C-alpha positions as CSV (number, residue, x, y, z in Angstrom):
1,X,1.3,-10.3,-17.9
2,X,2.9,-8.2,-15.2
3,X,1.7,-9.1,-11.7
4,X,2.2,-7.7,-8.2
5,X,4.0,-10.2,-6.0
6,X,4.9,-8.3,-2.8
7,X,4.2,-4.9,-1.2
8,X,6.0,-3.4,1.8
9,X,4.5,-0.4,3.6
10,X,5.9,1.5,6.5
11,X,4.2,4.4,8.4
12,X,1.4,4.9,5.8
13,X,-1.6,6.3,7.7
14,X,-2.6,3.6,10.2
15,X,-0.3,0.9,8.7
16,X,3.0,0.4,10.6
17,X,5.6,-1.9,8.9
18,X,3.6,-4.4,6.9
19,X,4.5,-6.8,4.2
20,X,1.9,-8.3,1.9
21,X,2.6,-11.2,-0.4
22,X,0.2,-11.5,-3.3
23,X,-0.7,-14.8,-4.9
24,X,-1.6,-15.3,-8.6
25,X,-5.2,-14.6,-9.5
26,X,-7.7,-12.9,-7.2
27,X,-6.5,-11.7,-3.7
28,X,-9.1,-10.7,-1.1
29,X,-8.5,-7.9,1.4
30,X,-10.6,-8.5,4.5
31,X,-10.5,-7.2,8.0
32,X,-12.4,-5.4,10.7
33,X,-13.6,-1.9,10.4
34,X,-10.7,0.5,10.8
35,X,-8.0,-2.2,10.3
36,X,-6.4,-0.5,7.3
37,X,-8.0,-2.0,4.2
38,X,-8.6,1.4,2.6
39,X,-5.1,2.6,3.7
40,X,-3.6,-0.4,1.9
41,X,-5.5,0.3,-1.3
42,X,-4.6,4.0,-1.0
43,X,-0.9,3.1,-0.6
44,X,-1.1,0.9,-3.7
45,X,-2.8,3.7,-5.6
46,X,-0.1,6.3,-4.5
47,X,2.6,3.9,-5.6
48,X,1.0,3.4,-9.0
49,X,-0.1,6.9,-9.8
50,X,1.9,9.2,-7.5
51,X,-1.2,10.7,-5.9
52,X,-4.0,9.7,-3.6
53,X,-7.6,9.1,-4.4
54,X,-8.4,10.8,-1.0
55,X,-7.6,14.5,-0.9
56,X,-4.6,14.9,1.5
57,X,-1.2,16.5,1.9
58,X,1.9,14.3,1.9
59,X,2.3,14.9,5.6
60,X,-1.2,13.3,6.2
61,X,0.0,10.0,4.7
62,X,2.6,9.5,7.5
63,X,1.3,7.6,10.5
64,X,0.6,9.7,13.6
65,X,3.6,9.6,16.0
66,X,5.9,8.2,13.4
67,X,9.2,9.8,12.4
68,X,8.6,11.8,9.2
69,X,9.4,8.9,7.0
70,X,7.2,6.9,4.7
71,X,8.0,3.9,2.6
72,X,5.9,2.1,0.1
73,X,7.4,-0.3,-2.5
74,X,6.4,-3.3,-4.5
75,X,7.9,-6.2,-6.3
76,X,6.5,-7.2,-9.6
77,X,6.9,-10.3,-11.8
78,X,7.2,-9.4,-15.5
79,X,5.5,-11.9,-17.8
80,X,5.4,-12.4,-21.5
81,X,2.4,-11.7,-23.8
């Protein structure tokens, strides 16, 4: 099975430069209100599908005050069936 191992996000909505390392199995995303949980899920969705689940223009993805650059990437571990 293919599994997400690491995600790096820069200037996506309220997320500055962040790295997330994912463990095998279930990973919980917890945090205070407004801390970026939905932004993280949206960034993963954009990476996987090329579009947001929240209606927005590409410019709205970029964090306020950031240079007009946006980076979202992931590492995956390929497994055998």
